[in-house]
N, C-alpha and C positions, 0 to 999 in steps of 0.2 A: 821261297818257302822249301825248307826240305824236307818236312813231312809230306807233301805231294810227289816231291820228286820223289823220293825214297819209295811211297806207293806206287809211283808210274815206272821204272826201272824193276820194281818188284812184278807187276804184272806184266812188262816185256818179257823180262827173265820165264816167267810162267810159260807165257807164250811160244817161249826158242825150247821149251824141254819140254810141250806138249807134242812138240809137231817134229822134233826130233823123235822119239819114243812112242810117238802112233794113241797119242791120248786127246781121247774127244775132252777139249775143257771148254768150260763156261764160266763167267766171271760174270757176278754181281758188282755192282761199283754204286755202294751207298753214297750218300754226299756229307751234311751234317747231320747229325742221327742226334733224335733227340729221342725223351720221352724217362720213365720211370729208371731211375738207376738201378743197376746188379752189384756195383764195386762199393764198397764204401766211402769213394774218395773221387774225386771230380777230372775228366777228362778235357780232353779238349775241343769238343761238343757243347757239352756243355757248360763249360767255359765260355765260348761263345756267348749266351746270356748270361750266364751268373755273375759277368761283371758290369750290367745292365742292372741289377739289382742290388747290387752291394753300392754301387755309389764312385768305383773305384775307375770306372770309366764314365769321365764329362758330358762326353757326345759321345755319339753315334758315329761309323762307317758311312760314305758316301761309297757304297757296295752293297751289290747283289749275295745272293745266296741259296742254294737250292737245299733245303730240309726232307727229313722225312725219320718216319716214326720207328722205334728200334723195332717193333712189332712186325710192321710191314717188312724188314730189312729181313727179317724169320722168314716173313710167308714168302718172299720174293725168291731165299736161295729153297725155301722147299718145291716152290714151282718149276726153278730149272732142273732140282734134280728128279722131280716125277713126270716132268713133259719130253716125252723123247725126242718131240721136234726144238727143241730148245736149240740154241749155236750159240756164238761169239761174245758179243758183252752188250749189260743190259744195265742201265743206266737205272738209279732207284732213289727216285723222287718222289714227291706229292706236285710242292707248288716252289716256287724260285721266289722271292720277297728283298727287296730290297731293305737294307736293316733301317729304315725310318719305320719302315712298318710292321719290323719285327719290336721296336720298343712302343709302337702303340698300340701292338696288341699286348705286350707283358704289364702298359701302364693299365690298360680296361679292365685287367683281369687282375692288377694287383697295385694298385694306386695307393697304396702306402708306400713303397719301394721309391728310393729317390732316383727313378730313371730319366736318361737325359731325354733333351727336348729337342736339342739342335744337333746340327750336322757338323764334324769334323770338316766338312769342306762343302762350304757354302759359295765359295767364286765361281767353282765349275757344276754344269748343268749336273742332274742327277740322274746317276747312273742306269741305265737299262737291261732288262734280261739277259741273258746269255741264252744261243739259239741253242738251246740243248731242249730233248725231246725225252718222255717216258714211257712212249707210245708201246713199243717194245714188249715193256713189261706187263703194261695196260692189258696186253693180247691177252698175254697168257692166264690175264681174269682177278687180277690184284685188283683190289677196290684199299685206298688208302685213308689212312686216319687223318684227318684233315691237319693241318699245320698250327693251327690255334690250338687244337686240344693237341697237340706234339708240347707246345709251348707250356700250354698250364700243366700237363703229369707233369714236367718237366721241374716244372719249380716246388709243386706239391710235393714231390721226389726230395727234391733239395731240402724242402722242411722238415718232412718226415726225417729226412737222413740226419738232424741237425746241422747241415752244411749252412741252411742261408736262416738264422732266426726269424721265429712269425712275431712281428710286431704285434704289440697286445688291442685284445678289441677290434679284432679283425674281423669283418663281415665273409663267408667266404661267397666267391665271386664262379662258382661252378656252373652259376645260372648263365651267365653271357655263354656259354658254350653252346647255346640251342642261335645264337642271335648273331 
């Protein structure tokens, strides 16, 4: 995964430069960032869910991923900047989900789309969550947007930007966020 490798090498270089220059570096590491798009195009994080809505993915992967709302990433950066005691690395995510859970949430909100119901790997046991904690960033006072809301807002944004067609005669499923 060249994207992740590139991010890792860049962070390692940042830590080296900070040490050599005597800079107090604090790093916020977001995971898959969801929510409303600012840009007119699809990024890697949004493509992660878009493929399940367009029918281009016929199955979902036997994999887990952590998710965070784009506004929470912004808040996390402000918190580490404004907290003098902040130090080191902060993993920024609300929740980790199996891809099967992601497609279930999407299907509940948007049943009009061809969301896959089968896992691409039914031979092996369902992958378990990674040992990852967001406690350090939570200790700074962040209150995360629930991942269900992240997914909902991402799809609504894709629809509003014309990236994802809105099927005719579709009832808005915003009322499902409370449940």
